[in-house]
C-alpha positions in Angstrom: 31.9 -11.8 4.5 34.3 -14.8 4.0 34.5 -17.4 1.3 35.4 -21.1 1.4 35.7 -23.7 -1.4 34.9 -27.3 -1.3 34.9 -30.2 -3.8 31.5 -31.9 -4.5 31.4 -34.8 -7.0 34.4 -33.5 -8.8 33.0 -29.9 -9.1 34.3 -27.0 -7.1 31.6 -25.2 -5.0 32.1 -21.7 -3.6 30.5 -21.2 -0.2 30.2 -17.7 1.1 29.6 -17.0 4.8 28.5 -13.8 6.5 27.0 -12.5 9.7 24.9 -9.6 10.8 25.0 -8.3 14.4 21.7 -8.5 16.2 22.9 -6.7 19.3 20.1 -4.6 20.8 17.3 -6.4 18.9 14.6 -8.6 20.5 15.6 -12.0 19.2 12.0 -13.4 19.5 10.6 -10.6 17.4 13.4 -11.0 14.9 13.1 -14.7 14.5 9.3 -14.7 14.5 6.9 -17.4 15.7 8.5 -20.8 15.4 11.4 -19.0 13.6 9.1 -18.2 10.7 10.9 -15.1 9.8 14.3 -16.9 9.5 12.7 -19.7 7.5 11.2 -17.2 5.1 14.5 -15.5 4.7 16.1 -18.8 3.8 13.3 -19.6 1.4 13.4 -16.3 -0.3 17.1 -15.9 -0.7 18.5 -19.4 -0.9 20.9 -18.8 2.0 21.2 -20.9 5.1 20.4 -18.8 8.2 21.1 -19.5 11.9 20.8 -17.3 14.9 24.0 -17.7 17.0 24.4 -15.5 20.1 24.4 -11.9 19.1 24.9 -12.6 15.4 22.8 -13.9 12.5 25.0 -16.3 10.6 24.4 -17.1 6.9 26.0 -19.3 4.3 25.4 -20.0 0.6 26.5 -18.8 -2.8 27.6 -15.2 -3.4 24.2 -14.0 -4.8 22.2 -15.6 -2.0 24.4 -14.0 0.7 24.3 -10.6 -1.0 20.5 -10.7 -0.9 20.3 -12.2 2.6 22.7 -9.7 4.2 20.7 -6.6 3.1 17.4 -8.1 4.2 18.8 -9.3 7.5 20.2 -5.8 8.2 16.8 -4.3 7.4 15.0 -6.8 9.7 17.3 -6.0 12.6 16.9 -2.3 12.1 13.1 -2.7 12.2 13.2 -4.7 15.4 15.6 -2.3 17.1 13.1 0.5 16.3 10.4 -1.5 18.1 8.6 -2.5 15.0 7.2 -6.0 14.5 8.4 -8.1 11.7 6.3 -10.9 10.0 7.2 -13.4 7.3 5.3 -11.3 4.8 7.5 -8.3 5.8 10.6 -10.5 5.1 9.3 -11.4 1.7 8.6 -7.8 0.9 12.1 -6.9 1.9 13.6 -9.5 -0.4 11.6 -8.1 -3.3 12.8 -4.5 -2.6 15.6 -3.2 -4.7 17.1 -1.5 -1.6 16.0 -3.5 1.4 18.1 -1.4 3.8 15.8 1.5 3.0 12.6 -0.5 3.4 12.2 -0.8 7.2 11.2 2.7 6.6 8.9 3.0 9.1 10.6 6.2 10.1 10.7 7.4 6.6 7.3 8.7 5.6 5.3 7.2 8.4 2.3 8.9 10.0 1.7 9.3 13.7 -1.9 10.1 13.9 -2.8 12.4 16.9 -5.5 10.7 19.0 -5.9 7.7 16.7 -5.5 4.1 17.5 -2.0 3.8 16.1 0.5 5.2 13.7 0.7 4.2 10.0 3.9 3.0 8.5 4.7 2.3 4.9 5.6 -1.3 4.4 7.5 -0.9 1.1 9.6 1.8 -0.5 6.8 2.3 -3.0 4.3 3.0 -0.3 6.7 5.5 1.4 7.1 7.3 -2.0 3.3 7.4 -2.4 2.8 9.1 1.0 5.6 11.5 0.2 3.9 12.5 -3.1 0.6 13.0 -1.2 2.3 15.4 1.1 3.9 17.4 -1.7 1.2 17.6 -4.4 -2.4 18.9 -4.5 -3.5 16.0 -6.8 -2.0 12.5 -6.6 -3.2 9.6 -8.7 -2.3 6.2 -7.3 -2.5 3.3 -9.8 -1.8 -0.3 -9.1 -3.1 -3.8 -8.2 -5.2 -4.9 -5.2 -3.6 -5.0 -1.8 -1.0 -2.4 -2.3 -2.4 0.1 0.2 -3.6 2.7 -2.3 -6.8 3.5 -0.5 -5.7 2.8 3.1 -2.7 5.1 2.9 -4.7 7.8 1.3 -7.4 7.6 4.0 -4.6 7.6 6.7 -3.1 10.8 5.1 -6.6 12.4 5.1 -7.1 11.5 8.8 -3.7 12.9 9.6 -4.4 16.2 7.8 -7.8 16.5 9.6 -6.4 15.8 13.0 -3.6 18.3 12.5 -6.2 20.9 11.3 -4.7 21.2 7.9 -8.2 20.7 6.4 -11.7 21.0 7.9 -13.2 17.9 6.4 -12.6 14.6 4.6 -14.7 13.6 1.6 -14.5 10.0 0.4 -16.1 9.0 -2.8 -16.6 5.9 -5.0 -18.4 5.4 -8.3 -21.4 3.1 -7.7 -20.8 0.9 -10.7 -22.8 -2.3 -11.0 -20.2 -5.1 -11.4 -22.4 -7.7 -12.9 -25.3 -7.0 -10.5 -28.2 -4.6 -10.6 -28.8 -2.1 -7.9 -32.5 -2.4 -8.5 -32.5 -6.0 -7.3 -30.6 -5.2 -4.0 -32.8 -5.0 -0.9 -33.4 -1.8 1.1 -33.6 1.9 0.4 -31.0 3.9 -1.6 -28.6 4.2 1.3 -28.8 0.4 1.9 -28.1 -0.1 -1.8 -25.0 2.1 -2.0 -23.4 1.2 1.4 -21.8 -2.0 0.0 -19.9 0.1 -2.6 -18.6 2.4 0.2 -17.8 -0.3 2.8 -14.0 -0.4 2.0 -13.8 3.3 2.8 -15.6 2.8 6.1 -13.3 -0.2 6.9 -10.2 2.0 6.4 -11.6 4.7 8.7 -12.6 2.1 11.3 -9.0 0.8 11.5 -7.7 4.4 12.2 -10.3 6.1 14.3 -12.4 4.7 17.2 -15.9 3.8 15.9 -17.7 6.3 18.3 -15.6 9.1 17.0 -16.2 8.2 13.4 -19.9 8.4 14.0 -19.7 11.8 15.6 -17.5 13.1 12.7 -19.9 11.7 10.1 -22.9 13.3 11.9 -21.1 16.6 12.0 -20.3 16.2 8.3 -16.7 16.5 9.1 -16.3 13.2 7.3 -18.5 12.4 4.3 -18.6 9.1 2.5 -20.7 9.2 -0.6 -21.1 7.9 -4.2 -19.3 9.9 -6.8 -22.5 11.2 -8.3 -23.2 13.1 -5.1 -20.2 15.4 -5.9 -21.9 17.2 -8.8 -22.4 21.0 -8.4 -20.2 21.3 -5.3 -17.0 23.1 -4.5 -14.8 21.3 -2.0 -12.7 23.8 -0.1 -10.5 23.1 3.0 -11.0 19.4 2.2 -9.0 16.2 1.7 -10.9 14.4 -1.0 -10.4 10.8 -2.1 -11.9 9.1 -5.1 -11.5 5.3 -4.8 -12.0 2.7 -7.5 -11.5 5.5 -10.1 -11.2 3.1 -13.0 -15.0 2.8 -12.8 -15.6 6.6 -13.2 -16.4 7.7 -16.7 -14.5 10.5 -18.4 -17.3 12.9 -17.7 -17.5 11.9 -14.1 -13.7 12.3 -13.7 -13.7 15.8 -15.1 -16.6 16.7 -12.9 -14.8 15.4 -9.8 -11.5 17.1 -10.6 -13.1 20.4 -11.1 -14.7 20.3 -7.6 -11.2 21.1 -6.1 -11.4 24.2 -3.9 -9.0 26.4 -2.0 -6.7 24.6 0.5 -7.8 21.2 -0.7 -6.1 18.0 -1.8 -7.3 15.2 -4.0 -6.1 11.6 -4.1 -7.4 9.3 -6.8 -6.9 5.6 -6.6 -7.6 2.8 -9.1 -6.6 -0.5 -10.7 -6.6 -0.5 -14.5 -7.1 -4.2 -14.6 -10.5 -4.0 -12.7 -12.6 -1.8 -15.0 -16.3 -2.7 -14.7 -17.6 -0.2 -17.2 -19.1 -1.6 -20.4 -16.2 -0.2 -22.4 -12.7 -0.1 -20.9 -11.8 2.9 -23.0 -14.6 5.0 -21.2 -12.6 4.8 -17.9 -11.9 8.3 -16.5 -8.7 6.9 -14.9 -7.3 5.8 -18.2 -8.2 9.2 -19.7 -6.4 11.3 -17.0 -3.4 9.1 -17.3 -3.2 10.2 -21.0 -3.9 13.9 -20.6 -2.8 15.1 -17.1 0.9 14.0 -17.1 3.2 16.9 -16.8 0.9 19.4 -15.1 2.6 21.0 -12.1 1.0 20.0 -8.8 -0.3 16.7 -10.2 1.7 13.5 -9.5 1.1 9.9 -10.7 2.3 7.0 -8.6 2.5 3.4 -9.9 2.4 0.4 -7.5 3.5 -3.1 -8.5 3.2 -6.6 -7.1 6.2 -5.9 -4.7 4.0 -3.4 -2.9 1.2 -5.9 -2.1 0.8 -6.0 1.7 -2.1 -8.5 1.9 -1.6 -12.3 2.1 1.5 -13.4 0.2 -0.7 -15.4 -2.1 -2.3 -12.2 -3.4 1.1 -11.3 -4.9 1.3 -14.7 -6.6 -2.3 -14.4 -7.9 -1.6 -11.0 -9.4 1.6 -12.3 -11.1 -0.3 -15.3 -12.5 -3.0 -13.1 -14.0 -0.4 -10.7 -15.4 1.5 -13.6 -17.1 -1.8 -15.0 -18.5 -2.7 -11.6 -19.9 0.7 -11.2 -21.4 0.5 -14.6 -23.0 -2.9 -13.8 -24.5 -4.6 -16.5 -22.5 
């Protein structure tokens, strides 16, 4: 990193320059479509970025260069490892406290035997979440929409099943009526509850070929069901996921947790800002957050807006709602 000084309108301006080697990286993957990755790096850090030969050159004030250097190094590391980089990935890297660790893809990723592709954490928070799932029998993932809470849990379950660490996967959701009545929905009971379970099917479909999913469901190796169907069962040799747990009542949550059998793992996911129960204080997720901290074998993981991996506007929307709530609006 070098520094130069120039006079502008009677004021002295310090301009810092730096460069990051891109040797061994695919330049098109690094720059992105129409240089979209480099433009996002400029926008997010305030530094001026240019790709010159085998170096990424940058200039700007000291803070901008400090941010840009770490992110650029992380981008280059990802591309050298053969991983694609998008403008959203660049933005996530700039939000990371330690961007050099974020390409992660090798830290905490899952290579699913026989599945369509591997699953890599996109943020340090996601990598930590997968690590906790691997190390604890019960993990509670709490955070906003789009942070990968459910998808990563399902991926970990598929990984455990394919490696024969468990004999089945059980995916559950509370069928809470968010402003609509089940009684007015068309079809039989299965048709009525399917919309509540669709996000779980979507996650499976992204990880396992459809034909194989069907066979696994028919063999009851994978079960997707409303939370109420868990009552009276003991779930042994299973990877069990409770999604949208903020809509489980305290009684339902206790019932669910006590289903845990030998050689089983439970992952509970939820968003405390999306409680659809008549009374927020009835949420089983809020209850276990109060009473289960400190128990060995149970781990809580908290996601934040920097872990959002959907469209970048989702992060801005979440931030706007949080600011409105904090201001009492």
